[in-house]
PDB file as gemmi writes it, atoms N, CA and C in Angstrom:
CRYST1    1.000    1.000    1.000  90.00  90.00  90.00 P 1                      
ATOM      1  N   UNK A   1     -91.548 -23.329 102.623  1.00  0.00           N  
ATOM      2  CA  UNK A   1     -92.292 -23.847 101.499  1.00  0.00           C  
ATOM      3  C   UNK A   1     -93.719 -23.320 101.602  1.00  0.00           C  
ATOM      4  N   UNK A   2     -94.281 -22.935 100.476  1.00  0.00           N  
ATOM      5  CA  UNK A   2     -95.636 -22.389 100.496  1.00  0.00           C  
ATOM      6  C   UNK A   2     -96.670 -23.469 100.163  1.00  0.00           C  
ATOM      7  N   UNK A   3     -97.927 -23.138 100.396  1.00  0.00           N  
ATOM      8  CA  UNK A   3     -99.039 -24.044 100.142  1.00  0.00           C  
ATOM      9  C   UNK A   3    -100.015 -23.370  99.198  1.00  0.00           C  
ATOM     10  N   UNK A   4    -100.497 -24.136  98.230  1.00  0.00           N  
ATOM     11  CA  UNK A   4    -101.526 -23.668  97.306  1.00  0.00           C  
ATOM     12  C   UNK A   4    -102.708 -24.615  97.432  1.00  0.00           C  
ATOM     13  N   UNK A   5    -103.890 -24.071  97.543  1.00  0.00           N  
ATOM     14  CA  UNK A   5    -105.100 -24.893  97.637  1.00  0.00           C  
ATOM     15  C   UNK A   5    -105.856 -24.850  96.317  1.00  0.00           C  
ATOM     16  N   UNK A   6    -106.452 -25.965  95.955  1.00  0.00           N  
ATOM     17  CA  UNK A   6    -107.313 -26.009  94.768  1.00  0.00           C  
ATOM     18  C   UNK A   6    -108.634 -26.664  95.153  1.00  0.00           C  
ATOM     19  N   UNK A   7    -109.661 -26.297  94.442  1.00  0.00           N  
ATOM     20  CA  UNK A   7    -110.975 -26.889  94.685  1.00  0.00           C  
ATOM     21  C   UNK A   7    -111.272 -27.879  93.557  1.00  0.00           C  
ATOM     22  N   UNK A   8    -111.684 -29.080  93.953  1.00  0.00           N  
ATOM     23  CA  UNK A   8    -112.024 -30.130  92.999  1.00  0.00           C  
ATOM     24  C   UNK A   8    -113.394 -30.697  93.341  1.00  0.00           C  
ATOM     25  N   UNK A   9    -114.083 -31.121  92.321  1.00  0.00           N  
ATOM     26  CA  UNK A   9    -115.327 -31.842  92.576  1.00  0.00           C  
ATOM     27  C   UNK A   9    -114.949 -33.206  93.162  1.00  0.00           C  
ATOM     28  N   UNK A  10    -115.910 -33.895  93.707  1.00  0.00           N  
ATOM     29  CA  UNK A  10    -115.635 -35.223  94.270  1.00  0.00           C  
ATOM     30  C   UNK A  10    -115.093 -36.155  93.200  1.00  0.00           C  
ATOM     31  N   UNK A  11    -115.650 -36.066  92.012  1.00  0.00           N  
ATOM     32  CA  UNK A  11    -115.219 -36.917  90.902  1.00  0.00           C  
ATOM     33  C   UNK A  11    -113.773 -36.594  90.509  1.00  0.00           C  
ATOM     34  N   UNK A  12    -113.431 -35.306  90.435  1.00  0.00           N  
ATOM     35  CA  UNK A  12    -112.067 -34.898  90.099  1.00  0.00           C  
ATOM     36  C   UNK A  12    -111.089 -35.333  91.193  1.00  0.00           C  
ATOM     37  N   UNK A  13    -111.488 -35.176  92.442  1.00  0.00           N  
ATOM     38  CA  UNK A  13    -110.657 -35.580  93.569  1.00  0.00           C  
ATOM     39  C   UNK A  13    -110.340 -37.072  93.503  1.00  0.00           C  
ATOM     40  N   UNK A  14    -111.351 -37.862  93.249  1.00  0.00           N  
ATOM     41  CA  UNK A  14    -111.169 -39.307  93.148  1.00  0.00           C  
ATOM     42  C   UNK A  14    -110.233 -39.657  91.987  1.00  0.00           C  
ATOM     43  N   UNK A  15    -110.424 -38.997  90.871  1.00  0.00           N  
ATOM     44  CA  UNK A  15    -109.582 -39.229  89.705  1.00  0.00           C  
ATOM     45  C   UNK A  15    -108.116 -38.911  90.019  1.00  0.00           C  
ATOM     46  N   UNK A  16    -107.862 -37.748  90.607  1.00  0.00           N  
ATOM     47  CA  UNK A  16    -106.489 -37.318  90.926  1.00  0.00           C  
ATOM     48  C   UNK A  16    -105.863 -38.269  91.944  1.00  0.00           C  
ATOM     49  N   UNK A  17    -106.592 -38.579  92.995  1.00  0.00           N  
ATOM     50  CA  UNK A  17    -106.040 -39.452  94.033  1.00  0.00           C  
ATOM     51  C   UNK A  17    -105.742 -40.855  93.500  1.00  0.00           C  
ATOM     52  N   UNK A  18    -106.636 -41.387  92.697  1.00  0.00           N  
ATOM     53  CA  UNK A  18    -106.403 -42.727  92.140  1.00  0.00           C  
ATOM     54  C   UNK A  18    -105.239 -42.730  91.149  1.00  0.00           C  
ATOM     55  N   UNK A  19    -105.129 -41.687  90.354  1.00  0.00           N  
ATOM     56  CA  UNK A  19    -104.021 -41.586  89.405  1.00  0.00           C  
ATOM     57  C   UNK A  19    -102.694 -41.509  90.166  1.00  0.00           C  
ATOM     58  N   UNK A  20    -102.635 -40.677  91.182  1.00  0.00           N  
ATOM     59  CA  UNK A  20    -101.417 -40.551  91.983  1.00  0.00           C  
ATOM     60  C   UNK A  20    -101.059 -41.889  92.630  1.00  0.00           C  
ATOM     61  N   UNK A  21    -102.035 -42.558  93.195  1.00  0.00           N  
ATOM     62  CA  UNK A  21    -101.797 -43.844  93.842  1.00  0.00           C  
ATOM     63  C   UNK A  21    -101.295 -44.873  92.835  1.00  0.00           C  
ATOM     64  N   UNK A  22    -101.890 -44.883  91.656  1.00  0.00           N  
ATOM     65  CA  UNK A  22    -101.519 -45.825  90.603  1.00  0.00           C  
ATOM     66  C   UNK A  22    -100.052 -45.644  90.191  1.00  0.00           C  
ATOM     67  N   UNK A  23     -99.548 -44.414  90.290  1.00  0.00           N  
ATOM     68  CA  UNK A  23     -98.174 -44.111  89.891  1.00  0.00           C  
ATOM     69  C   UNK A  23     -97.241 -43.930  91.102  1.00  0.00           C  
ATOM     70  N   UNK A  24     -97.714 -44.373  92.270  1.00  0.00           N  
ATOM     71  CA  UNK A  24     -96.922 -44.316  93.514  1.00  0.00           C  
ATOM     72  C   UNK A  24     -96.411 -42.910  93.805  1.00  0.00           C  
ATOM     73  N   UNK A  25     -97.289 -41.924  93.633  1.00  0.00           N  
ATOM     74  CA  UNK A  25     -96.971 -40.528  93.905  1.00  0.00           C  
ATOM     75  C   UNK A  25     -97.930 -39.979  94.950  1.00  0.00           C  
ATOM     76  N   UNK A  26     -97.467 -38.983  95.660  1.00  0.00           N  
ATOM     77  CA  UNK A  26     -98.407 -38.259  96.514  1.00  0.00           C  
ATOM     78  C   UNK A  26     -99.192 -37.314  95.600  1.00  0.00           C  
ATOM     79  N   UNK A  27    -100.351 -36.891  96.046  1.00  0.00           N  
ATOM     80  CA  UNK A  27    -101.149 -35.942  95.264  1.00  0.00           C  
ATOM     81  C   UNK A  27    -100.350 -34.662  95.067  1.00  0.00           C  
ATOM     82  N   UNK A  28     -99.653 -34.232  96.100  1.00  0.00           N  
ATOM     83  CA  UNK A  28     -98.851 -33.017  96.012  1.00  0.00           C  
ATOM     84  C   UNK A  28     -97.761 -33.142  94.940  1.00  0.00           C  
ATOM     85  N   UNK A  29     -97.049 -34.278  94.938  1.00  0.00           N  
ATOM     86  CA  UNK A  29     -95.998 -34.490  93.938  1.00  0.00           C  
ATOM     87  C   UNK A  29     -96.567 -34.530  92.520  1.00  0.00           C  
ATOM     88  N   UNK A  30     -97.708 -35.191  92.368  1.00  0.00           N  
ATOM     89  CA  UNK A  30     -98.354 -35.276  91.059  1.00  0.00           C  
ATOM     90  C   UNK A  30     -98.737 -33.893  90.542  1.00  0.00           C  
ATOM     91  N   UNK A  31     -99.383 -33.118  91.372  1.00  0.00           N  
ATOM     92  CA  UNK A  31     -99.837 -31.786  90.948  1.00  0.00           C  
ATOM     93  C   UNK A  31     -98.647 -30.873  90.688  1.00  0.00           C  
ATOM     94  N   UNK A  32     -97.646 -30.909  91.558  1.00  0.00           N  
ATOM     95  CA  UNK A  32     -96.439 -30.079  91.369  1.00  0.00           C  
ATOM     96  C   UNK A  32     -95.781 -30.411  90.031  1.00  0.00           C  
ATOM     97  N   UNK A  33     -95.547 -31.697  89.771  1.00  0.00           N  
ATOM     98  CA  UNK A  33     -94.888 -32.110  88.532  1.00  0.00           C  
ATOM     99  C   UNK A  33     -95.720 -31.742  87.306  1.00  0.00           C  
ATOM    100  N   UNK A  34     -97.028 -31.903  87.402  1.00  0.00           N  
ATOM    101  CA  UNK A  34     -97.910 -31.595  86.274  1.00  0.00           C  
ATOM    102  C   UNK A  34     -97.903 -30.109  85.937  1.00  0.00           C  
ATOM    103  N   UNK A  35     -97.951 -29.274  86.951  1.00  0.00           N  
ATOM    104  CA  UNK A  35     -97.954 -27.824  86.729  1.00  0.00           C  
ATOM    105  C   UNK A  35     -96.617 -27.366  86.151  1.00  0.00           C  
ATOM    106  N   UNK A  36     -95.518 -27.848  86.721  1.00  0.00           N  
ATOM    107  CA  UNK A  36     -94.195 -27.468  86.226  1.00  0.00           C  
ATOM    108  C   UNK A  36     -94.015 -27.936  84.780  1.00  0.00           C  
ATOM    109  N   UNK A  37     -94.454 -29.149  84.478  1.00  0.00           N  
ATOM    110  CA  UNK A  37     -94.341 -29.675  83.114  1.00  0.00           C  
ATOM    111  C   UNK A  37     -95.141 -28.835  82.128  1.00  0.00           C  
ATOM    112  N   UNK A  38     -96.339 -28.418  82.514  1.00  0.00           N  
ATOM    113  CA  UNK A  38     -97.160 -27.589  81.639  1.00  0.00           C  
ATOM    114  C   UNK A  38     -96.478 -26.255  81.355  1.00  0.00           C  
ATOM    115  N   UNK A  39     -95.915 -25.644  82.378  1.00  0.00           N  
ATOM    116  CA  UNK A  39     -95.212 -24.364  82.204  1.00  0.00           C  
ATOM    117  C   UNK A  39     -93.993 -24.557  81.296  1.00  0.00           C  
ATOM    118  N   UNK A  40     -93.213 -25.614  81.528  1.00  0.00           N  
ATOM    119  CA  UNK A  40     -92.042 -25.875  80.693  1.00  0.00           C  
ATOM    120  C   UNK A  40     -92.426 -26.127  79.245  1.00  0.00           C  
ATOM    121  N   UNK A  41     -93.526 -26.858  79.021  1.00  0.00           N  
ATOM    122  CA  UNK A  41     -93.995 -27.119  77.652  1.00  0.00           C  
ATOM    123  C   UNK A  41     -94.345 -25.819  76.939  1.00  0.00           C  
ATOM    124  N   UNK A  42     -95.005 -24.909  77.652  1.00  0.00           N  
ATOM    125  CA  UNK A  42     -95.381 -23.632  77.058  1.00  0.00           C  
ATOM    126  C   UNK A  42     -94.142 -22.804  76.711  1.00  0.00           C  
ATOM    127  N   UNK A  43     -93.161 -22.809  77.606  1.00  0.00           N  
ATOM    128  CA  UNK A  43     -91.909 -22.083  77.344  1.00  0.00           C  
ATOM    129  C   UNK A  43     -91.192 -22.697  76.147  1.00  0.00           C  
ATOM    130  N   UNK A  44     -91.124 -24.037  76.094  1.00  0.00           N  
ATOM    131  CA  UNK A  44     -90.474 -24.709  74.970  1.00  0.00           C  
ATOM    132  C   UNK A  44     -91.163 -24.373  73.659  1.00  0.00           C  
ATOM    133  N   UNK A  45     -92.481 -24.370  73.645  1.00  0.00           N  
ATOM    134  CA  UNK A  45     -93.227 -24.053  72.438  1.00  0.00           C  
ATOM    135  C   UNK A  45     -92.972 -22.620  71.999  1.00  0.00           C  
ATOM    136  N   UNK A  46     -92.904 -21.701  72.953  1.00  0.00           N  
ATOM    137  CA  UNK A  46     -92.618 -20.300  72.629  1.00  0.00           C  
ATOM    138  C   UNK A  46     -91.235 -20.177  71.986  1.00  0.00           C  
ATOM    139  N   UNK A  47     -90.240 -20.863  72.560  1.00  0.00           N  
ATOM    140  CA  UNK A  47     -88.888 -20.821  71.999  1.00  0.00           C  
ATOM    141  C   UNK A  47     -88.840 -21.451  70.608  1.00  0.00           C  
ATOM    142  N   UNK A  48     -89.575 -22.547  70.417  1.00  0.00           N  
ATOM    143  CA  UNK A  48     -89.638 -23.184  69.105  1.00  0.00           C  
ATOM    144  C   UNK A  48     -90.242 -22.237  68.080  1.00  0.00           C  
ATOM    145  N   UNK A  49     -91.350 -21.601  68.436  1.00  0.00           N  
ATOM    146  CA  UNK A  49     -92.003 -20.659  67.517  1.00  0.00           C  
ATOM    147  C   UNK A  49     -91.067 -19.508  67.155  1.00  0.00           C  
ATOM    148  N   UNK A  50     -90.311 -19.003  68.144  1.00  0.00           N  
ATOM    149  CA  UNK A  50     -89.359 -17.922  67.881  1.00  0.00           C  
ATOM    150  C   UNK A  50     -88.233 -18.393  66.962  1.00  0.00           C  
ATOM    151  N   UNK A  51     -87.713 -19.584  67.202  1.00  0.00           N  
ATOM    152  CA  UNK A  51     -86.638 -20.121  66.362  1.00  0.00           C  
ATOM    153  C   UNK A  51     -87.133 -20.350  64.945  1.00  0.00           C  
ATOM    154  N   UNK A  52     -88.332 -20.879  64.808  1.00  0.00           N  
ATOM    155  CA  UNK A  52     -88.907 -21.124  63.485  1.00  0.00           C  
ATOM    156  C   UNK A  52     -89.115 -19.813  62.732  1.00  0.00           C  
ATOM    157  N   UNK A  53     -89.544 -18.784  63.425  1.00  0.00           N  
ATOM    158  CA  UNK A  53     -89.767 -17.484  62.794  1.00  0.00           C  
ATOM    159  C   UNK A  53     -88.454 -16.862  62.325  1.00  0.00           C  
ATOM    160  N   UNK A  54     -87.347 -17.163  62.994  1.00  0.00           N  
ATOM    161  CA  UNK A  54     -86.047 -16.596  62.643  1.00  0.00           C  
ATOM    162  C   UNK A  54     -85.273 -17.433  61.630  1.00  0.00           C  
ATOM    163  N   UNK A  55     -85.800 -18.604  61.275  1.00  0.00           N  
ATOM    164  CA  UNK A  55     -85.125 -19.473  60.330  1.00  0.00           C  
ATOM    165  C   UNK A  55     -85.170 -18.879  58.928  1.00  0.00           C  
ATOM    166  N   UNK A  56     -84.019 -18.825  58.295  1.00  0.00           N  
ATOM    167  CA  UNK A  56     -83.937 -18.285  56.938  1.00  0.00           C  
ATOM    168  C   UNK A  56     -84.366 -19.325  55.900  1.00  0.00           C  
ATOM    169  N   UNK A  57     -83.947 -20.568  56.107  1.00  0.00           N  
ATOM    170  CA  UNK A  57     -84.247 -21.626  55.151  1.00  0.00           C  
ATOM    171  C   UNK A  57     -84.392 -22.937  55.902  1.00  0.00           C  
ATOM    172  N   UNK A  58     -85.266 -23.780  55.420  1.00  0.00           N  
ATOM    173  CA  UNK A  58     -85.413 -25.105  56.001  1.00  0.00           C  
ATOM    174  C   UNK A  58     -84.987 -26.138  54.964  1.00  0.00           C  
ATOM    175  N   UNK A  59     -84.665 -27.331  55.436  1.00  0.00           N  
ATOM    176  CA  UNK A  59     -84.205 -28.401  54.563  1.00  0.00           C  
ATOM    177  C   UNK A  59     -85.053 -29.639  54.800  1.00  0.00           C  
ATOM    178  N   UNK A  60     -85.376 -30.335  53.718  1.00  0.00           N  
ATOM    179  CA  UNK A  60     -86.104 -31.591  53.846  1.00  0.00           C  
ATOM    180  C   UNK A  60     -85.103 -32.688  54.198  1.00  0.00           C  
ATOM    181  N   UNK A  61     -85.598 -33.817  54.624  1.00  0.00           N  
ATOM    182  CA  UNK A  61     -84.726 -34.946  54.925  1.00  0.00           C  
ATOM    183  C   UNK A  61     -83.967 -35.369  53.671  1.00  0.00           C  
ATOM    184  N   UNK A  62     -84.635 -35.358  52.521  1.00  0.00           N  
ATOM    185  CA  UNK A  62     -83.969 -35.715  51.261  1.00  0.00           C  
ATOM    186  C   UNK A  62     -82.839 -34.739  50.940  1.00  0.00           C  
ATOM    187  N   UNK A  63     -83.047 -33.449  51.191  1.00  0.00           N  
ATOM    188  CA  UNK A  63     -81.996 -32.445  50.968  1.00  0.00           C  
ATOM    189  C   UNK A  63     -80.774 -32.734  51.847  1.00  0.00           C  
ATOM    190  N   UNK A  64     -81.018 -33.059  53.095  1.00  0.00           N  
ATOM    191  CA  UNK A  64     -79.928 -33.331  54.028  1.00  0.00           C  
ATOM    192  C   UNK A  64     -79.165 -34.579  53.593  1.00  0.00           C  
ATOM    193  N   UNK A  65     -79.889 -35.625  53.220  1.00  0.00           N  
ATOM    194  CA  UNK A  65     -79.244 -36.858  52.756  1.00  0.00           C  
ATOM    195  C   UNK A  65     -78.380 -36.589  51.534  1.00  0.00           C  
ATOM    196  N   UNK A  66     -78.912 -35.818  50.605  1.00  0.00           N  
ATOM    197  CA  UNK A  66     -78.175 -35.489  49.388  1.00  0.00           C  
ATOM    198  C   UNK A  66     -76.911 -34.694  49.739  1.00  0.00           C  
ATOM    199  N   UNK A  67     -77.043 -33.718  50.618  1.00  0.00           N  
ATOM    200  CA  UNK A  67     -75.917 -32.890  51.030  1.00  0.00           C  
ATOM    201  C   UNK A  67     -74.830 -33.734  51.710  1.00  0.00           C  
ATOM    202  N   UNK A  68     -75.239 -34.738  52.465  1.00  0.00           N  
ATOM    203  CA  UNK A  68     -74.288 -35.593  53.177  1.00  0.00           C  
ATOM    204  C   UNK A  68     -73.830 -36.779  52.360  1.00  0.00           C  
ATOM    205  N   UNK A  69     -74.372 -36.929  51.151  1.00  0.00           N  
ATOM    206  CA  UNK A  69     -73.992 -38.025  50.281  1.00  0.00           C  
ATOM    207  C   UNK A  69     -74.504 -39.374  50.771  1.00  0.00           C  
ATOM    208  N   UNK A  70     -75.656 -39.370  51.383  1.00  0.00           N  
ATOM    209  CA  UNK A  70     -76.253 -40.622  51.900  1.00  0.00           C  
ATOM    210  C   UNK A  70     -77.289 -41.185  50.963  1.00  0.00           C  
TER     211      UNK A  70                                                      
END                                                                             
């Protein structure tokens, strides 16, 4: 397993440590989960943008209801 170091101001350090403690997480677990989540969000957004760009037609909720006879 590798190690990554980050530099934080005292105020940032206190904020991160207190947040982790409040959620019963280690600082390492908090930072790992936060970084992975940010990367996944960016990938999801990229895929959404690509899917939206390839969409031929969109439907409103009213259109869908009408089509389904609701």
